[in-house]
N, C-alpha and C positions, 0 to 999 in steps of 0.2 A: 604614519595614522603609526598609533600603538594601540596595544590590548590592555585594556588598565583594569578589566574586571571579567568578571563570568558567574551567572546566577541562573538555579529554576525559582521560577515565581509559583506556587501553587494555588491553585481556584478552586472553590470548595459553591458546589451549585444547590441550587433548591430541589429537591425528588420532585421526579416528573411523576404526571396521573397515571401512572399505573405501574405495576411491579415491573424490575429488571427480571432478568432470567440471566440459564448459567447456558454459555454455550461452550457442546464439544465434536467438533466435527459435522456440526452441520448442526444438530440436534440441540434444541430448545428448551428446558424447559423450567417450570416456573418455583422461584424463589423469596426468598424477603427481599426490599428496593437495601441501599445501603446507599449512602450517600459519596453520588456522585462528584472528581478531581478531575482537573484540569492540571497539569503540570507544561509549564512554558521554561523552554530555558534564551538568554538572552546574555548576548558578549557586546558587551558597552567598550568600546575609547576612546582617546583622549582627543578627539574633534568631533566629538556628541553624537557620530556616529551607532547604532544599534542596533544590532542582528540580531533577527528572533527566528524560536522554530517550536514547535509544540513539539513536549514532550522532555523527557529530561532525567536521571536520577539522580534527585539533588546531591546527596553523600558523594558520593562518584566525581560529579566535576564542578562543587564547589570545595571540594579537598582536590584530590591526585588532580585532575584537569587544571582550577584554575593558578597552582603553584608553576605548572607548567608551559601555560603559556600567556601568563600575564607578562607584560615587554615586548611578544613577539607582534608583528605586523601582520596585519590580520589577510591582505595580500599575500600573502610567502604560505598559500594554502599547501604545499606539497610540502613545502617546509615542516608547517604544524601537525599535519597530519602522518608524517612520519618521525615527527621527536614522539607522539602518545603512543604510535603503534611499538615503535623497538626503544625506547624507554625503558629504565627500570619498571615501569609501572605495569609492563604486560607480562610479569610475572603472576604463573608457573607460564603461562601461554596466553598469547591475545588473542578472546577469542570468548564468544557469546559476549555475556549483560556488556562487557568494556567493549565491545567492538560496537553496540548497539551507541553508547554511552557516546563512543566518539562520533558516532551517522549526525546526533543530534546537533554537539556545539558546534562539527561540519558543515552542516548545513547554514547553523546560524551562523558562518562566518563567511559565506558562498550567501547571504542576504546583504551583510557587507559591505561584499565584492561589486552586489548591485548597484547597491547605494553610493559607494563614495563613485562610484564609474558614469551614478545615473542610469545603468543601463537597466534592462528585465535580468535576471538572471541569465534564465535559458537562449540567452541570447552570449553571453559569455561564455554557458559551457560546449557551444557548434552554433545555434543559432539555426537548425537544418528546418524547425515551421514554426508560424504563427499562430496554429493553432490546429489541437487533435483527436481525432476520433473518443468519444468518451463513451466505456457501458456502465450498464448499472448492473450490481454486485447483491444477488439477493437468493431467493431459493428456497430458506432454511427449513427445517423439522419444524414441527409445531406440536404440541400435548393441543389433536383435537382437531387440527390442520387436513381438510380435508384435497385431494388431486382438482374439485374445484376451485378449492383458494390457492392453491397457487397456481392454476391459472388466469382468477384476476387480478392475483398481485403482479404480476410478470405482463398480466394485459395492462395491467396501471403502469408500468413505467415508460411501456410504450407508450400513450396516452400523455405522461408527461414531457414524451420530447426524444427519449433515450430510443434509438434502432441496435440497440445490443442491447444482451439480458444475462445473467453469470445465475445457476440455482448447483444447489446440492445433492451430489448422490453418494452411495456408498456406504450409509449408515448401518448394516449389516450386525451392527455390535449391540445393538438398540435393538432387535428385530425387525427391521427394515430389507424386506427378500430385494433380492437384484429385477426380481419378476415387476414387486410395485414400483420396483425405481423407473423401470420401463415404461410403464403405463404413466408415473409423473412427468415422464419426456414427452411421453405421447401428448397428453393433456398440455402439456403449455407450448410445445410448437402447433396444434391447432388452435391456442387461442389469441396467440400472438402473428399466424401468419409465416409465409415462406421465406418472405423481404428483410426477417427483421433477424440477427444474430443470436443463434443462442449457445449460449455456453455450459458445460459441463464441469463440475469443480468433487471431485472426489476423495481431499484431502487426505490422501497417503493410504486408502481403505483396503485397495486390493494388492493379491499377488498377479505377475505379470498373466499370467491364463487365466485368473477372475475379469482382469482386467479388459484383456484380449476378446471370452466372451459376449461382457456387455458391448464395447463397443461397438463388438460386431452385431449385436442383436436392435442397437440405436440410431446404426448409421442410416437407414431410411430415412432417420430425420433432420439431416443435412445440417450435424451440429458444427459449430465454427472450430470449438476447441474442445479437448479434454484435458481438465484440469489437473496435476498430482495424481494420476492412475494406482502409482502403489509407494512404499515406504519412498523416502527420502532420500536415502542414500543407495538405494537399488537402480541404478545409472544402468547396467543389463540392464533388467528386469523394466524397466522405461523404454529404453532402446528396442526392444523386443514390441509391446503393448504399437513403439511408435513406427516400425515396418511392418505391423499387420494391419494397419489402416491409411486411408488417404485421412482419415480428420488430424490436424492439426494435435502435438501433443505439449505440453503445458507445464512450466517445475522450478524451481527458483527458488520460493519464498524462504525459504530454508538454510539456504548459501550465504553467507558474508565471505568480503572480501575477496578478491582477482583470486586469490590458490584456491581461495573453499568453490567457486565459481571454475574455477580452470576445468577440473575433473568431470566436471557433469557437462561445458560446453564440447572439448576436445570428445569426448564421448559417440556425440551424434546422439543423444539420449534425447534431446526435447528438441523438436520446432519453435520454442517462445521462450525467450527465459524471465524471470519473472520477481529476479531479485531486488527489496523494498527497501528504497533509499535510508529509510529508518532503523534497518536491522544491516544490510551488508556493509557500509563504513562511508553513509553519507555519498554526498555531491561527486566529490573527490576523487573513491573509488569506484562507484556508478557509470561513471563518464568511462571505465578503465573497460569492465565487465563490459558496454554494451558497445565498446568498440571491438573486445574481443570475441562477442559473437559476431557479430558483421562478419568480422574474418573468414566462418564460417557456416555464414548464411544462417542467422540465426535468426531473428526476431525478440525484440527486446519488448515484453507489457508488463512493468511493475507490480508486483505486490501493495496494495494499500489505498489510503484518501488520494482523493485526483489534484489535491491541492501542489503537494511536494511533485505525486506522480506523472504530471500534467509539465511541469518544468524537468522533468528526465527527458520523458517521452518527445518532447520540440525538443530537446537537443542534440537528439539523437536521430542518424539517415535512417537508423532501422527500425526507431520506433515505431509501435505498432497500435495503441491503446490503449489508455487509461481507467482504472479502474474508477467508480463512484457508490457510495452504500447512501442512493437514496433513502431518504426517512418512504416510511411503510405502517401498516401497522402488526405488519408482520416481521418489522421490523426495531424487535423493540427498546434494544441498545442504544438507539438511535433515538433524539430527541425528534417527538412529532412534530412540536410545537414551532413555527421558523422563530418566531420571536424569543421563544428563552432563549436562555441571558450566555446559556452554553451557545450558540450558535452568533451570536451577537459579540462575542469574544474576541476571536479576532475575525475581523471587516476582511474578504477577500475582495478581489477587482478582479478580478478573470469573470467567465459569463460564459454559461455553458446554456446551448441552444442546439435543438435538432437534431442531438446529438456527435457533438463536436462540444468541446472546449476552447476557447480562444483564450492567449494568451495576454493575463495584464502590460502594459507597457511603461505600466509604471516603473520606478528604477528597483530591486530588489526580486525579494518571492515572490513579492502580488499579496500582501499580505499585509495589516498591521495590528498591532496589540489594540481594541478599544481600549482607551484611561480610563475610559466615562465610569463600564460595565467592571474592569478592573480592580478599582476604587473600591466600591463596593462589594466584588466575590472574594478577593482576595486573603487567603492566611499567611494574618503574620506571624514572623519568628519568637 
């Protein structure tokens, strides 16, 4: 089998029935609505098997990536990954957007591997579990959003069947005090009860001393983890926070490749590493990172949506939990209407129920492009 084409398809959808909101460090502010688009990477083969992955940079993928891998055997995933990382495509150095580009192509190729083998990809990557826990990420700040609104939002996720939820803290740059965040955590815990896991995400907001002060204040609310308490390159600071609390410290969504993750892991600065499949180098790289973390007794819980995250977590013995972004009144960048065409474009065959996501047994990554929707909304060259 040979790769015959690589392309990025672009889909543009009608505006939703509310304004989009700009988000930075958990703050969401009103701003004018802009047209919503979605890119999808496709890798085609001479046997008619097509691998699909949401996301992808059209210029990079249809240029240097395509020239590099046309004619390659898609089952040679390590060879292809190394060729893209070590070739002349990496100058001056393979970091940032180039690794993200590799990630999307790599995951589309792993979709081919599963389809060609007639197996779900998570089994070919390791197949440790066929269902994994899932949590609802929300709890964003919003203009006019009260503590009661936050409480109602997180309680709503629990009513949807989630038994783990996450909220934002640390927006001091926008005038939210630490004392206010403590009150928000208290309101959240009281709303969801004692049996639901509650995570907080600071998005790199504090110094180590500030983060320690915060976590010591809210420990009585029995948090499940404290995410990104300090700046992403402050491994020593993260280790200080980790040593000061019994709450799990999670971080790593900004790291890419096994080399970028190595220092974070070896510094023992986290209990949970959160590398993102779409940022760190795809599944070829994420299985190395999760294995390295396992050797240091560190849990693996990737940042990003559940479709790709579930495959990564189900493959790893140290896979902990999967992030998801359920829709709500306070999650305006996600379509609320389940019939919105953006939701229908990628048809998922994984199932979410009572705090767990069960992996599809269909070949590949467990989702398919709905060509009826695609024909209507695809942007033609």
